[in-house]
C-alpha positions in Angstrom: -10.4 -41.9 201.9 -7.8 -39.4 200.5 -8.8 -35.8 200.2 -7.6 -33.1 197.8 -6.0 -35.7 195.6 -5.1 -33.0 193.0 -2.2 -32.1 195.2 1.0 -33.8 194.3 2.0 -36.5 196.8 5.6 -37.5 197.6 6.9 -40.5 199.6 10.4 -40.3 201.1 12.0 -43.3 202.7 14.5 -42.6 205.4 12.9 -39.2 205.7 13.6 -38.7 209.3 17.2 -37.6 209.2 20.0 -36.4 206.9 19.3 -36.2 203.2 15.9 -37.7 203.6 14.8 -35.1 206.2 16.1 -32.3 204.1 14.2 -33.7 201.1 11.0 -33.9 203.1 11.3 -30.2 203.9 12.2 -29.2 200.4 9.3 -31.2 198.8 6.8 -29.8 201.3 8.1 -26.3 200.5 7.6 -27.1 196.8 3.9 -27.9 197.4 3.9 -31.7 197.9 2.0 -33.5 200.6 4.6 -35.8 202.0 4.6 -39.4 203.5 7.6 -40.3 205.5 8.6 -44.0 205.8 11.2 -44.7 208.4 11.8 -46.4 211.8 12.5 -43.7 214.4 9.5 -42.5 216.3 11.0 -39.1 217.3 12.3 -38.5 213.8 8.9 -39.4 212.2 7.2 -36.9 214.5 9.7 -34.2 213.7 9.5 -34.7 210.0 5.7 -34.6 210.1 5.9 -31.3 212.0 8.2 -29.9 209.2 5.6 -30.8 206.5 2.7 -29.3 208.4 4.7 -26.1 209.1 5.0 -25.7 205.3 1.2 -25.9 205.1 1.0 -29.4 203.6 -0.4 -32.7 204.7 1.9 -35.2 206.4 1.7 -38.9 206.9 4.2 -41.0 208.9 4.5 -44.7 208.5 6.9 -46.6 210.8 8.5 -49.2 208.5 11.7 -51.0 207.9 12.4 -50.6 204.2 14.2 -54.0 204.2 10.8 -55.6 204.7 9.2 -55.7 201.2 5.7 -56.6 202.5 5.8 -53.7 205.0 6.7 -51.3 202.3 3.8 -52.5 200.1 1.4 -52.0 203.0 2.8 -48.6 203.6 2.3 -47.6 200.0 -1.3 -48.8 200.2 -1.8 -46.6 203.3 -0.3 -43.6 201.6 -2.6 -43.8 198.6 -5.6 -44.3 200.9 -4.9 -41.4 203.1 -3.1 -38.9 200.9 -3.9 -39.9 197.3 -1.9 -41.2 194.3 1.8 -41.0 194.7 3.4 -38.6 192.3 7.0 -38.9 193.4 8.8 -41.7 195.4 12.2 -40.9 196.8 14.4 -43.8 198.1 16.8 -42.2 200.6 17.0 -44.8 203.4 20.3 -46.4 204.1 22.6 -47.7 206.8 26.3 -48.4 206.9 29.4 -49.1 208.9 33.0 -47.7 209.2 35.1 -50.8 209.4 37.4 -53.0 207.4 35.6 -55.8 205.6 37.1 -58.6 207.7 36.0 -56.8 210.9 32.3 -57.0 210.2 30.1 -60.1 210.5 28.1 -61.6 207.7 24.9 -60.4 209.5 26.1 -56.8 209.7 27.2 -56.8 206.1 23.8 -58.2 204.9 21.9 -55.7 207.0 23.6 -52.8 205.3 22.8 -54.4 201.9 19.2 -55.1 202.9 18.5 -51.5 203.9 20.7 -49.6 201.4 20.1 -51.8 198.3 17.0 -53.9 198.9 15.3 -51.0 200.5 15.5 -49.1 197.2 14.4 -52.2 195.3 11.4 -52.6 197.6 10.5 -48.9 197.4 10.8 -48.9 193.6 8.6 -52.0 193.3 5.9 -50.5 195.5 6.0 -47.2 193.6 5.9 -48.8 190.1 3.1 -51.1 190.9 1.0 -48.0 191.5 2.5 -45.6 189.0 2.6 -47.9 185.9 -1.1 -48.5 185.6 -1.6 -44.7 185.7 1.3 -44.2 183.3 2.8 -41.3 185.3 5.1 -40.8 188.2 8.8 -40.3 189.1 11.0 -42.6 191.3 14.2 -41.0 192.5 16.9 -43.4 193.8 19.4 -41.6 195.9 23.0 -42.7 195.2 26.4 -41.4 196.0 29.7 -40.4 194.6 30.6 -43.9 195.9 28.2 -45.3 193.3 31.0 -44.7 190.8 34.1 -45.1 193.0 34.3 -47.2 196.1 36.4 -46.2 199.2 37.9 -48.3 202.1 35.9 -49.0 205.3 32.5 -48.9 203.5 32.5 -52.1 201.5 28.8 -53.0 202.0 27.5 -49.4 201.4 29.7 -49.0 198.3 28.5 -52.3 196.9 24.9 -51.4 197.6 25.2 -48.0 195.9 26.8 -49.6 192.9 24.0 -52.1 192.8 21.4 -49.3 192.9 22.8 -47.9 189.7 22.7 -51.2 187.9 19.2 -52.0 189.1 17.9 -48.5 188.1 19.4 -48.8 184.6 17.7 -52.2 184.1 14.3 -51.1 185.3 14.6 -47.8 183.3 15.2 -49.8 180.2 12.2 -52.1 180.8 10.0 -49.0 181.2 11.3 -47.5 178.0 10.7 -50.8 176.1 7.1 -50.7 177.4 6.6 -47.1 176.2 5.9 -46.1 179.8 6.0 -42.4 180.9 7.0 -43.4 184.4 10.6 -42.3 185.1 13.2 -43.9 187.3 16.0 -41.4 188.1 19.2 -41.5 190.1 20.9 -38.7 192.0 24.5 -39.1 193.1 25.4 -37.0 196.1 28.8 -36.0 197.7 30.0 -36.3 201.3 27.3 -34.7 203.5 27.0 -33.4 207.0 24.3 -35.8 208.3 23.6 -37.5 211.6 24.8 -40.8 210.3 28.3 -40.0 211.6 26.9 -40.0 215.2 25.3 -43.4 215.0 27.0 -45.4 212.3 28.5 -48.8 213.3 32.2 -47.9 213.9 35.1 -50.3 214.4 37.9 -47.7 213.8 39.7 -45.8 216.6 38.6 -42.3 215.4 35.2 -40.7 215.2 33.5 -41.1 211.8 33.4 -38.1 209.5 32.4 -37.4 205.8 35.2 -37.3 203.3 36.0 -33.6 202.5 34.7 -31.4 200.9 31.6 -31.6 203.0 28.2 -30.3 201.9 25.0 -29.6 203.8 22.2 -32.1 203.1 20.1 -29.3 201.6 22.4 -29.2 198.6 21.4 -32.8 197.8 17.7 -32.2 198.7 17.5 -29.3 196.2 18.8 -31.6 193.4 16.4 -34.4 194.4 13.4 -32.1 194.3 14.6 -30.6 191.0 14.8 -34.1 189.5 11.4 -34.9 190.8 10.0 -32.0 188.8 12.3 -32.4 185.8 13.2 -36.1 185.5 16.6 -37.0 184.3 18.2 -40.4 184.2 21.3 -39.7 186.3 22.3 -36.4 188.0 25.3 -35.4 190.1 25.2 -33.0 193.0 28.5 -31.4 194.1 31.6 -30.9 192.1 33.4 -33.5 194.2 30.9 -36.1 193.0 31.8 -35.2 189.4 35.6 -35.5 189.9 35.3 -38.6 192.0 33.2 -40.5 189.3 35.1 -39.1 186.3 38.5 -39.5 188.0 37.8 -43.2 188.5 36.7 -43.6 184.9 39.8 -42.0 183.6 42.4 -43.0 186.2 41.2 -46.1 188.2 44.7 -47.3 189.2 45.7 -43.8 190.4 42.4 -43.7 192.5 43.3 -47.1 194.0 46.7 -45.7 195.0 45.4 -42.4 196.3 42.5 -43.8 198.3 44.8 -46.5 199.8 47.0 -43.7 201.1 44.3 -41.2 202.2 40.9 -42.9 202.3 41.1 -44.4 205.8 42.4 -41.3 207.7 40.1 -39.0 205.8 37.0 -40.8 207.2 38.0 -40.3 210.9 38.6 -37.3 213.1 41.2 -37.2 215.8 38.5 -37.6 218.5 37.6 -40.8 220.1 34.3 -42.5 219.1 31.5 -41.6 221.5 29.9 -44.4 223.3 26.5 -44.5 221.4 24.6 -47.5 220.0 24.8 -48.0 216.3 21.6 -47.7 214.3 22.2 -50.7 212.2 19.5 -52.9 213.8 17.7 -50.2 215.8 16.8 -46.6 214.8 19.1 -43.9 215.9 16.3 -41.3 216.2 13.7 -43.3 218.1 14.1 -41.2 221.3 15.6 -38.0 220.0 14.8 -36.2 216.7 18.2 -35.9 214.9 17.1 -33.5 212.2 18.9 -33.1 208.9 22.4 -31.9 210.1 25.3 -33.8 211.6 28.1 -32.4 213.8 30.1 -30.8 211.0 28.2 -27.5 210.4 31.4 -25.5 210.9 32.9 -26.8 207.7 29.9 -27.9 205.6 29.1 -26.0 202.4 25.6 -24.7 202.1 25.9 -23.8 198.5 26.7 -26.0 195.5 27.7 -24.0 192.4 28.0 -27.2 190.4 24.5 -28.3 191.4 23.2 -24.8 190.6 24.6 -25.0 187.1 23.0 -28.4 186.6 19.6 -27.2 187.8 19.7 -24.1 185.6 21.5 -25.6 182.5 18.4 -25.2 180.3 18.0 -21.5 181.1 21.7 -20.9 180.8 21.8 -22.7 177.4 18.8 -20.6 176.3 20.5 -17.4 177.4 23.7 -18.5 175.7 21.8 -19.2 172.5 20.0 -15.9 172.7 23.3 -14.1 173.1 24.7 -15.8 170.1 21.6 -14.9 168.0 21.7 -11.3 169.2 25.4 -11.0 168.3 24.7 -12.5 164.9 21.8 -10.1 164.3 23.9 -7.1 165.3 26.7 -8.2 162.9 24.2 -8.6 160.1 22.7 -5.2 160.8 26.2 -3.6 160.7 26.9 -5.2 157.4 23.7 -4.0 155.9 24.3 -0.5 157.3 27.8 -0.3 155.9 26.8 -1.7 152.5 
């Protein structure tokens, strides 16, 4: 039986590495007990240690999010052992760096199953438990590539586009029912995560995130903020904003620009290390990868755009207060001079 069920409980899929791992740490620091759903044994142990170090309860459940039944079983276990789920974050994904014609149908489907169907399965499991209670927040982690696809990531881009459409549909259904459960999306920029050390790669160069590169904590802070202050769709990183808006305004230019730069910008000049891809097996089963990838030297730890988004209410209030104060001083001067 769950104890101390008054504590908020969060579930993070893909919480062993990258954005998911950074989100686990952030939510634990914010006072959540955290359940981590992922495949890698070493990563699960490391994530649990992070949660306990923050003084919160941790639960790890080895699960492939592409398996809908396994996700349902995991959700049952979370509620038995930790209590009712308050927040569910779908962060698990997989991908490849290859031209579309250079990947098999099985490889393409696997990316779709994890990156898209994994979020569908997680959302379903969360809503089945949240809707009867009429409370809870689901955060589906998207990408700047949700609004503008790039070369070499056809399946990942397709999946992230699908997550947006799926989330909008479910959100509308919840609103029609008068439900207070929220389904939110957070679109994130290029991040320094371990995916670039184990992604399936069929290109000559070593995979890298498209610049500018941010640390995963910038995305985690936004995800945790949305968990507390639900909003339908939120962008982290100014590059996410100009990528999505640029494609809305100038789609033909973006086609041309990415055709010229998009392939080289996703590779370094180094050769790809001989390491198995994590498409069909976890990359952190033997070694805990943590949150960061190999690009710490260039990754930005601060996100001014994200800070403005998180503090927009306070800034708007301060701005409104300044306007009122100025108006009051003007009126006082007029009365004094009259």
